[in-house]
C-alpha positions in Angstrom: 0.0 0.1 -0.1 1.0 3.3 -0.9 0.5 6.8 1.5 -0.5 8.3 -1.7 -3.4 5.6 -2.1 -4.5 6.2 1.6 -4.8 10.0 1.2 -6.3 10.1 -2.4 -9.3 7.7 -0.1 -9.4 9.9 2.6 -9.4 13.0 0.5 -13.1 12.3 -0.8 -14.3 11.7 2.9 -15.3 15.1 4.0 -16.1 13.5 7.8 -11.9 12.2 7.9 -11.0 15.7 7.7 -10.6 17.1 11.5 -8.0 20.0 12.4 -5.5 19.5 9.9 -5.0 16.0 9.9 -7.3 12.8 8.6 -8.4 10.1 10.9 -9.3 6.7 9.6 -10.0 2.7 11.3 -7.3 0.2 10.7 -7.7 -3.1 11.5 -5.3 -5.6 11.2 -5.7 -9.4 12.5 -8.9 -8.3 14.7 -7.1 -5.4 16.4 -8.6 -2.2 15.3 -7.4 1.8 16.0 -7.6 4.9 14.9 -4.7 6.1 12.5 -4.0 9.7 11.8 -2.8 10.8 8.6 -1.2 14.5 9.0 -0.6 16.4 5.5 1.6 19.3 5.4 2.0 21.7 2.3 0.0 18.9 0.0 2.7 16.3 0.7 2.5 13.3 3.3 4.2 13.9 6.3 3.1 11.1 8.8 0.6 8.3 9.6 0.4 7.6 13.5 -1.9 5.3 15.4 -3.1 7.5 18.2 -4.1 6.6 21.8 -7.9 6.8 21.4 -8.6 7.0 25.1 -6.6 10.4 25.1 -9.9 11.4 23.0 -12.7 9.8 24.7 -12.9 7.3 22.4 -13.8 3.8 23.9 -13.1 0.3 22.6 -17.1 -0.1 22.1 -16.9 2.8 19.8 -14.4 1.3 17.7 -16.3 -2.3 17.7 -19.6 -0.1 17.0 -17.9 1.7 14.0 -16.5 -1.6 12.6 -20.1 -3.2 13.1 -21.8 -0.7 10.8 -18.7 -0.9 7.9 -21.6 -0.9 4.9 -19.2 -1.1 2.0 -16.0 -3.1 1.2 -12.7 -1.4 2.2 -11.2 0.0 -0.9 -7.9 -0.5 0.4 -7.5 -3.6 2.6 -7.9 -3.1 6.3 -8.6 0.9 6.2 -12.2 1.9 7.3 -13.9 5.2 7.4 -14.9 6.5 11.4 -18.1 6.5 12.4 -20.1 9.8 13.1 -19.8 9.2 16.6 -16.0 9.0 16.5 -15.9 12.3 14.2 -18.0 14.0 16.6 -15.8 13.2 19.6 -12.7 14.2 17.2 -14.0 17.3 16.1 -15.3 18.1 19.7 -11.6 18.6 20.4 -9.8 19.5 17.2 -11.8 21.8 15.5 -11.1 24.8 17.6 
């Protein structure tokens, strides 16, 4: 997977862009994490897993988000965040 593919996929999702970063779920071997993609000046800067607890996001929030994935992943193991997670992140990041 190329980072440019992830950026292109996320750029089509309004809900993914919060603050100055893109957020998405990545599921690997049954473990789902929230990832943040930071972009600076149109160039990819970094992708990192965030500690969801620091943002008031629970394991149940993540599990629920995965339950309601209605479309096949365009990029294997990469999924959109739920509106519930989006609201929690926007509360903290859209300042």
